[in-house]
VMD Tcl script that builds the backbone (N, CA, C; Angstrom):
set m [mol new atoms 375]
animate dup $m
set s [atomselect $m all]
$s set {name element resname resid chain x y z} {
  {N N GLN 1 A 62.155 168.788 120.019}
  {CA C GLN 1 A 62.295 168.780 118.578}
  {C C GLN 1 A 62.822 167.449 118.088}
  {N N VAL 2 A 62.370 167.085 116.898}
  {CA C VAL 2 A 62.834 165.864 116.246}
  {C C VAL 2 A 63.298 166.254 114.850}
  {N N PRO 3 A 64.581 166.517 114.686}
  {CA C PRO 3 A 65.078 166.869 113.348}
  {C C PRO 3 A 64.872 165.739 112.361}
  {N N LEU 4 A 64.330 166.085 111.195}
  {CA C LEU 4 A 64.103 165.119 110.131}
  {C C LEU 4 A 64.768 165.648 108.869}
  {N N VAL 5 A 65.510 164.795 108.183}
  {CA C VAL 5 A 66.212 165.191 106.967}
  {C C VAL 5 A 65.905 164.190 105.862}
  {N N GLU 6 A 65.285 164.682 104.795}
  {CA C GLU 6 A 64.953 163.834 103.662}
  {C C GLU 6 A 66.075 163.858 102.619}
  {N N SER 7 A 66.140 162.776 101.856}
  {CA C SER 7 A 67.090 162.694 100.743}
  {C C SER 7 A 66.534 161.739 99.706}
  {N N GLY 8 A 67.146 161.748 98.528}
  {CA C GLY 8 A 66.788 160.781 97.502}
  {C C GLY 8 A 65.931 161.305 96.374}
  {N N GLY 9 A 65.523 162.563 96.446}
  {CA C GLY 9 A 64.726 163.113 95.366}
  {C C GLY 9 A 65.543 163.294 94.105}
  {N N GLY 10 A 64.853 163.597 93.002}
  {CA C GLY 10 A 65.555 163.809 91.748}
  {C C GLY 10 A 64.600 163.880 90.583}
  {N N LEU 11 A 65.178 163.810 89.381}
  {CA C LEU 11 A 64.414 163.865 88.138}
  {C C LEU 11 A 64.438 162.488 87.490}
  {N N VAL 12 A 63.268 161.955 87.204}
  {CA C VAL 12 A 63.167 160.648 86.565}
  {C C VAL 12 A 62.118 160.700 85.465}
  {N N PRO 13 A 62.219 159.840 84.454}
  {CA C PRO 13 A 61.173 159.781 83.436}
  {C C PRO 13 A 59.963 159.019 83.966}
  {N N ALA 14 A 58.833 159.250 83.344}
  {CA C ALA 14 A 57.622 158.519 83.725}
  {C C ALA 14 A 57.886 157.015 83.626}
  {N N GLY 15 A 57.395 156.289 84.622}
  {CA C GLY 15 A 57.645 154.851 84.689}
  {C C GLY 15 A 58.874 154.478 85.491}
  {N N GLY 16 A 59.654 155.473 85.850}
  {CA C GLY 16 A 60.875 155.217 86.602}
  {C C GLY 16 A 60.628 155.064 88.090}
  {N N SER 17 A 61.735 154.928 88.822}
  {CA C SER 17 A 61.661 154.698 90.269}
  {C C SER 17 A 62.600 155.631 91.012}
  {N N LEU 18 A 62.233 155.907 92.245}
  {CA C LEU 18 A 63.079 156.644 93.168}
  {C C LEU 18 A 62.865 156.080 94.562}
  {N N ARG 19 A 63.892 156.218 95.396}
  {CA C ARG 19 A 63.788 155.791 96.789}
  {C C ARG 19 A 64.122 156.986 97.668}
  {N N LEU 20 A 63.147 157.442 98.403}
  {CA C LEU 20 A 63.348 158.548 99.330}
  {C C LEU 20 A 63.700 157.998 100.710}
  {N N SER 21 A 64.532 158.728 101.414}
  {CA C SER 21 A 64.872 158.367 102.785}
  {C C SER 21 A 64.671 159.566 103.696}
  {N N CYS 22 A 64.370 159.277 104.943}
  {CA C CYS 22 A 64.202 160.316 105.962}
  {C C CYS 22 A 64.953 159.853 107.196}
  {N N ALA 23 A 65.925 160.640 107.600}
  {CA C ALA 23 A 66.731 160.313 108.775}
  {C C ALA 23 A 66.271 161.162 109.953}
  {N N ALA 24 A 66.093 160.517 111.090}
  {CA C ALA 24 A 65.626 161.208 112.284}
  {C C ALA 24 A 66.666 161.131 113.386}
  {N N SER 25 A 66.612 162.108 114.244}
  {CA C SER 25 A 67.488 162.109 115.412}
  {C C SER 25 A 66.672 161.763 116.649}
  {N N GLY 26 A 67.351 161.239 117.655}
  {CA C GLY 26 A 66.662 160.943 118.906}
  {C C GLY 26 A 66.652 159.464 119.220}
  {N N ARG 27 A 66.499 159.165 120.503}
  {CA C ARG 27 A 66.545 157.791 120.980}
  {C C ARG 27 A 65.202 157.091 120.932}
  {N N THR 28 A 64.134 157.841 120.670}
  {CA C THR 28 A 62.804 157.255 120.748}
  {C C THR 28 A 62.137 157.146 119.388}
  {N N PHE 29 A 62.943 157.097 118.328}
  {CA C PHE 29 A 62.393 156.999 116.967}
  {C C PHE 29 A 61.475 155.804 116.840}
  {N N SER 30 A 61.790 154.713 117.509}
  {CA C SER 30 A 61.005 153.487 117.374}
  {C C SER 30 A 59.601 153.609 117.946}
  {N N THR 31 A 59.298 154.697 118.606}
  {CA C THR 31 A 57.953 154.911 119.146}
  {C C THR 31 A 57.120 155.842 118.259}
  {N N TYR 32 A 57.715 156.384 117.201}
  {CA C TYR 32 A 57.020 157.358 116.362}
  {C C TYR 32 A 56.251 156.691 115.234}
  {N N ILE 33 A 55.083 157.196 114.935}
  {CA C ILE 33 A 54.463 156.935 113.650}
  {C C ILE 33 A 55.128 157.881 112.658}
  {N N MET 34 A 55.469 157.379 111.494}
  {CA C MET 34 A 56.120 158.194 110.466}
  {C C MET 34 A 55.251 158.233 109.212}
  {N N GLY 35 A 55.243 159.402 108.587}
  {CA C GLY 35 A 54.437 159.558 107.392}
  {C C GLY 35 A 55.166 160.341 106.321}
  {N N TRP 36 A 54.671 160.222 105.111}
  {CA C TRP 36 A 55.139 161.007 103.970}
  {C C TRP 36 A 53.956 161.790 103.415}
  {N N PHE 37 A 54.222 163.048 103.081}
  {CA C PHE 37 A 53.193 163.943 102.559}
  {C C PHE 37 A 53.757 164.717 101.374}
  {N N ARG 38 A 52.855 165.248 100.553}
  {CA C ARG 38 A 53.253 166.100 99.433}
  {C C ARG 38 A 52.167 167.127 99.198}
  {N N PRO 39 A 52.492 168.257 98.608}
  {CA C PRO 39 A 51.466 169.251 98.299}
  {C C PRO 39 A 50.578 168.752 97.162}
  {N N ALA 40 A 49.357 169.238 97.149}
  {CA C ALA 40 A 48.420 168.914 96.077}
  {C C ALA 40 A 47.479 170.101 95.903}
  {N N PRO 41 A 46.824 170.217 94.754}
  {CA C PRO 41 A 45.890 171.329 94.557}
  {C C PRO 41 A 44.873 171.405 95.689}
  {N N GLY 42 A 44.822 172.542 96.341}
  {CA C GLY 42 A 43.871 172.731 97.414}
  {C C GLY 42 A 44.364 172.366 98.783}
  {N N THR 43 A 45.552 171.775 98.864}
  {CA C THR 43 A 46.080 171.411 100.169}
  {C C THR 43 A 47.598 171.482 100.154}
  {N N ALA 44 A 48.138 171.978 101.251}
  {CA C ALA 44 A 49.591 172.098 101.346}
  {C C ALA 44 A 50.248 170.758 101.628}
  {N N ARG 45 A 49.499 169.858 102.243}
  {CA C ARG 45 A 50.071 168.572 102.649}
  {C C ARG 45 A 49.067 167.468 102.416}
  {N N GLU 46 A 49.261 166.736 101.329}
  {CA C GLU 46 A 48.413 165.598 101.000}
  {C C GLU 46 A 49.071 164.337 101.518}
  {N N PHE 47 A 48.289 163.493 102.182}
  {CA C PHE 47 A 48.822 162.250 102.713}
  {C C PHE 47 A 49.257 161.329 101.578}
  {N N VAL 48 A 50.423 160.711 101.759}
  {CA C VAL 48 A 50.933 159.758 100.770}
  {C C VAL 48 A 50.994 158.357 101.378}
  {N N ALA 49 A 51.699 158.237 102.512}
  {CA C ALA 49 A 51.873 156.924 103.140}
  {C C ALA 49 A 52.291 157.115 104.585}
  {N N ALA 50 A 52.029 156.101 105.405}
  {CA C ALA 50 A 52.449 156.140 106.801}
  {C C ALA 50 A 52.738 154.735 107.284}
  {N N ILE 51 A 53.521 154.668 108.356}
  {CA C ILE 51 A 53.923 153.371 108.910}
  {C C ILE 51 A 53.892 153.451 110.426}
  {N N SER 52 A 53.458 152.374 111.040}
  {CA C SER 52 A 53.377 152.343 112.498}
  {C C SER 52 A 54.772 152.301 113.104}
  {N N SER 53 A 54.820 152.454 114.414}
  {CA C SER 53 A 56.097 152.614 115.095}
  {C C SER 53 A 57.026 151.411 114.916}
  {N N ARG 54 A 56.469 150.223 114.914}
  {CA C ARG 54 A 57.296 149.024 114.748}
  {C C ARG 54 A 57.349 148.517 113.321}
  {N N GLY 55 A 56.608 149.190 112.442}
  {CA C GLY 55 A 56.620 148.813 111.035}
  {C C GLY 55 A 55.650 147.724 110.658}
  {N N SER 56 A 54.803 147.322 111.586}
  {CA C SER 56 A 53.899 146.208 111.308}
  {C C SER 56 A 52.681 146.619 110.504}
  {N N ASN 57 A 52.355 147.901 110.529}
  {CA C ASN 57 A 51.190 148.393 109.791}
  {C C ASN 57 A 51.582 149.543 108.878}
  {N N THR 58 A 51.034 149.542 107.689}
  {CA C THR 58 A 51.258 150.615 106.731}
  {C C THR 58 A 49.922 151.040 106.142}
  {N N TYR 59 A 49.911 152.249 105.617}
  {CA C TYR 59 A 48.680 152.769 105.012}
  {C C TYR 59 A 49.072 153.689 103.876}
  {N N TYR 60 A 48.318 153.629 102.770}
  {CA C TYR 60 A 48.669 154.398 101.573}
  {C C TYR 60 A 47.468 155.172 101.044}
  {N N ALA 61 A 47.756 156.296 100.422}
  {CA C ALA 61 A 46.734 156.992 99.664}
  {C C ALA 61 A 46.378 156.146 98.450}
  {N N ASP 62 A 45.131 156.214 98.033}
  {CA C ASP 62 A 44.700 155.423 96.881}
  {C C ASP 62 A 45.532 155.729 95.640}
  {N N SER 63 A 45.968 156.969 95.508}
  {CA C SER 63 A 46.695 157.391 94.310}
  {C C SER 63 A 48.063 156.727 94.183}
  {N N VAL 64 A 48.605 156.199 95.280}
  {CA C VAL 64 A 49.945 155.599 95.226}
  {C C VAL 64 A 49.936 154.119 95.577}
  {N N LYS 65 A 48.802 153.610 95.981}
  {CA C LYS 65 A 48.707 152.214 96.406}
  {C C LYS 65 A 49.130 151.287 95.270}
  {N N GLY 66 A 49.984 150.329 95.598}
  {CA C GLY 66 A 50.479 149.413 94.591}
  {C C GLY 66 A 51.717 149.896 93.866}
  {N N ARG 67 A 52.054 151.175 94.025}
  {CA C ARG 67 A 53.246 151.722 93.369}
  {C C ARG 67 A 54.310 152.145 94.379}
  {N N PHE 68 A 53.875 152.621 95.536}
  {CA C PHE 68 A 54.799 153.097 96.571}
  {C C PHE 68 A 54.818 152.112 97.729}
  {N N THR 69 A 55.982 152.012 98.374}
  {CA C THR 69 A 56.129 151.171 99.551}
  {C C THR 69 A 56.891 151.931 100.625}
  {N N ILE 70 A 56.288 152.019 101.806}
  {CA C ILE 70 A 56.947 152.678 102.929}
  {C C ILE 70 A 57.542 151.603 103.837}
  {N N SER 71 A 58.727 151.895 104.359}
  {CA C SER 71 A 59.389 150.958 105.263}
  {C C SER 71 A 60.215 151.765 106.258}
  {N N ARG 72 A 60.678 151.092 107.295}
  {CA C ARG 72 A 61.493 151.790 108.288}
  {C C ARG 72 A 62.543 150.845 108.862}
  {N N ASP 73 A 63.614 151.445 109.337}
  {CA C ASP 73 A 64.678 150.715 110.011}
  {C C ASP 73 A 64.903 151.429 111.340}
  {N N ASN 74 A 64.339 150.905 112.399}
  {CA C ASN 74 A 64.439 151.585 113.699}
  {C C ASN 74 A 65.861 151.556 114.262}
  {N N ALA 75 A 66.658 150.615 113.835}
  {CA C ALA 75 A 68.048 150.574 114.293}
  {C C ALA 75 A 68.863 151.721 113.702}
  {N N LYS 76 A 68.424 152.203 112.537}
  {CA C LYS 76 A 69.134 153.293 111.863}
  {C C LYS 76 A 68.358 154.603 111.916}
  {N N ASN 77 A 67.212 154.600 112.578}
  {CA C ASN 77 A 66.383 155.813 112.667}
  {C C ASN 77 A 66.027 156.372 111.292}
  {N N THR 78 A 65.630 155.495 110.390}
  {CA C THR 78 A 65.282 155.955 109.060}
  {C C THR 78 A 63.936 155.380 108.615}
  {N N VAL 79 A 63.278 156.123 107.764}
  {CA C VAL 79 A 62.070 155.668 107.098}
  {C C VAL 79 A 62.252 155.923 105.603}
  {N N ASN 80 A 61.822 154.976 104.797}
  {CA C ASN 80 A 62.030 155.056 103.356}
  {C C ASN 80 A 60.705 155.017 102.608}
  {N N LEU 81 A 60.742 155.574 101.411}
  {CA C LEU 81 A 59.591 155.510 100.523}
  {C C LEU 81 A 60.088 155.082 99.156}
  {N N GLN 82 A 59.827 153.840 98.800}
  {CA C GLN 82 A 60.180 153.325 97.475}
  {C C GLN 82 A 59.055 153.667 96.518}
  {N N MET 83 A 59.386 154.405 95.480}
  {CA C MET 83 A 58.373 154.864 94.536}
  {C C MET 83 A 58.652 154.255 93.179}
  {N N ASN 84 A 57.752 153.436 92.715}
  {CA C ASN 84 A 57.869 152.788 91.416}
  {C C ASN 84 A 56.765 153.257 90.484}
  {N N SER 85 A 56.952 152.992 89.210}
  {CA C SER 85 A 55.949 153.363 88.195}
  {C C SER 85 A 55.517 154.811 88.363}
  {N N LEU 86 A 56.492 155.671 88.487}
  {CA C LEU 86 A 56.194 157.076 88.745}
  {C C LEU 86 A 55.466 157.722 87.569}
  {N N LYS 87 A 54.582 158.655 87.914}
  {CA C LYS 87 A 53.791 159.376 86.932}
  {C C LYS 87 A 54.102 160.867 87.049}
  {N N PRO 88 A 53.888 161.632 85.971}
  {CA C PRO 88 A 54.122 163.073 86.064}
  {C C PRO 88 A 53.348 163.722 87.212}
  {N N GLU 89 A 52.178 163.220 87.515}
  {CA C GLU 89 A 51.387 163.809 88.601}
  {C C GLU 89 A 51.958 163.512 89.988}
  {N N ASP 90 A 52.979 162.677 90.071}
  {CA C ASP 90 A 53.671 162.454 91.342}
  {C C ASP 90 A 54.693 163.559 91.623}
  {N N THR 91 A 54.928 164.424 90.649}
  {CA C THR 91 A 55.878 165.508 90.840}
  {C C THR 91 A 55.455 166.382 92.010}
  {N N ALA 92 A 56.365 166.561 92.969}
  {CA C ALA 92 A 56.069 167.343 94.176}
  {C C ALA 92 A 57.297 167.360 95.078}
  {N N VAL 93 A 57.228 168.192 96.092}
  {CA C VAL 93 A 58.192 168.126 97.189}
  {C C VAL 93 A 57.624 167.169 98.234}
  {N N TYR 94 A 58.378 166.121 98.517}
  {CA C TYR 94 A 57.928 165.105 99.476}
  {C C TYR 94 A 58.562 165.376 100.839}
  {N N SER 95 A 57.717 165.419 101.854}
  {CA C SER 95 A 58.191 165.684 103.211}
  {C C SER 95 A 57.846 164.512 104.119}
  {N N CYS 96 A 58.775 164.180 104.996}
  {CA C CYS 96 A 58.453 163.177 106.001}
  {C C CYS 96 A 58.026 163.881 107.279}
  {N N ALA 97 A 57.269 163.170 108.087}
  {CA C ALA 97 A 56.713 163.745 109.304}
  {C C ALA 97 A 56.691 162.694 110.402}
  {N N ALA 98 A 56.785 163.170 111.636}
  {CA C ALA 98 A 56.824 162.280 112.793}
  {C C ALA 98 A 55.702 162.603 113.766}
  {N N ARG 99 A 55.094 161.530 114.278}
  {CA C ARG 99 A 54.063 161.667 115.313}
  {C C ARG 99 A 54.587 160.941 116.546}
  {N N PRO 100 A 55.176 161.656 117.487}
  {CA C PRO 100 A 55.795 160.993 118.647}
  {C C PRO 100 A 54.809 160.290 119.562}
  {N N ARG 101 A 53.544 160.669 119.502}
  {CA C ARG 101 A 52.573 160.088 120.431}
  {C C ARG 101 A 52.193 158.659 120.069}
  {N N GLY 102 A 52.599 158.203 118.887}
  {CA C GLY 102 A 52.288 156.833 118.504}
  {C C GLY 102 A 50.813 156.628 118.274}
  {N N GLY 103 A 50.305 155.452 118.668}
  {CA C GLY 103 A 48.893 155.160 118.481}
  {C C GLY 103 A 48.643 154.596 117.085}
  {N N VAL 104 A 47.435 154.779 116.595}
  {CA C VAL 104 A 47.096 154.258 115.271}
  {C C VAL 104 A 47.615 155.207 114.200}
  {N N ILE 105 A 47.755 154.684 113.002}
  {CA C ILE 105 A 48.235 155.492 111.891}
  {C C ILE 105 A 47.250 156.625 111.598}
  {N N LYS 106 A 47.794 157.804 111.353}
  {CA C LYS 106 A 46.993 158.982 111.045}
  {C C LYS 106 A 47.314 159.470 109.636}
  {N N THR 107 A 46.289 159.943 108.944}
  {CA C THR 107 A 46.484 160.510 107.613}
  {C C THR 107 A 46.361 162.020 107.619}
  {N N ASP 108 A 45.894 162.591 108.718}
  {CA C ASP 108 A 45.732 164.042 108.840}
  {C C ASP 108 A 47.081 164.655 109.178}
  {N N PRO 109 A 47.579 165.587 108.368}
  {CA C PRO 109 A 48.887 166.183 108.661}
  {C C PRO 109 A 48.928 166.898 110.009}
  {N N TYR 110 A 47.792 167.336 110.502}
  {CA C TYR 110 A 47.778 168.036 111.788}
  {C C TYR 110 A 48.054 167.096 112.956}
  {N N GLU 111 A 48.016 165.798 112.709}
  {CA C GLU 111 A 48.329 164.822 113.750}
  {C C GLU 111 A 49.830 164.594 113.897}
  {N N TYR 112 A 50.614 165.199 113.020}
  {CA C TYR 112 A 52.071 165.026 113.046}
  {C C TYR 112 A 52.709 166.295 113.596}
  {N N ASN 113 A 53.709 166.116 114.436}
  {CA C ASN 113 A 54.292 167.243 115.148}
  {C C ASN 113 A 55.564 167.795 114.506}
  {N N TYR 114 A 56.317 166.943 113.832}
  {CA C TYR 114 A 57.611 167.359 113.311}
  {C C TYR 114 A 57.701 167.048 111.823}
  {N N TRP 115 A 58.377 167.961 111.114}
  {CA C TRP 115 A 58.435 167.884 109.664}
  {C C TRP 115 A 59.852 168.147 109.166}
  {N N GLY 116 A 60.199 167.469 108.088}
  {CA C GLY 116 A 61.446 167.767 107.413}
  {C C GLY 116 A 61.252 168.886 106.407}
  {N N GLN 117 A 62.340 169.271 105.761}
  {CA C GLN 117 A 62.299 170.365 104.790}
  {C C GLN 117 A 61.772 169.914 103.438}
  {N N GLY 118 A 61.840 168.622 103.191}
  {CA C GLY 118 A 61.328 168.102 101.928}
  {C C GLY 118 A 62.405 167.836 100.906}
  {N N THR 119 A 62.091 166.959 99.960}
  {CA C THR 119 A 62.980 166.658 98.845}
  {C C THR 119 A 62.157 166.654 97.563}
  {N N GLN 120 A 62.700 167.278 96.526}
  {CA C GLN 120 A 61.959 167.456 95.275}
  {C C GLN 120 A 61.992 166.187 94.430}
  {N N VAL 121 A 60.832 165.784 93.978}
  {CA C VAL 121 A 60.693 164.680 93.026}
  {C C VAL 121 A 60.048 165.250 91.767}
  {N N THR 122 A 60.720 165.064 90.640}
  {CA C THR 122 A 60.199 165.547 89.373}
  {C C THR 122 A 60.132 164.378 88.400}
  {N N VAL 123 A 58.945 164.143 87.859}
  {CA C VAL 123 A 58.738 163.045 86.913}
  {C C VAL 123 A 58.411 163.651 85.556}
  {N N SER 124 A 59.249 163.398 84.590}
  {CA C SER 124 A 59.053 163.958 83.256}
  {C C SER 124 A 58.185 163.019 82.419}
  {N N SER 125 A 57.399 163.632 81.541}
  {CA C SER 125 A 56.494 162.828 80.689}
  {C C SER 125 A 57.170 162.436 79.396}
}
mol reanalyze $m
mol bondsrecalc $m
mol representation Tube
mol addrep $m
């Protein structure tokens, strides 16, 4: 098991910013691909962003590209999601996920083995 705990959610007006964090336990965090997901109509887990194990590669959903930035600090076992220019349609519970097998970045939630409980983000119009 890889316990994941998200924080940083809240209520912001449209155009505002939030920074989500996900803290992981374990000595091998630096080998994990990490991702952020949220529910969307028709799917329980829509891909938002992901980052490679060393942080050299990132990938974003088109809906958040240019507004969200994913980063990680392997020394602190954390992954962050900086969300700017938030829109009401970004409202969701955001969950972080870990893929211990590494490899290339995956956008399919089934490729991730461990999940946090999520943190609520609400964007008011």
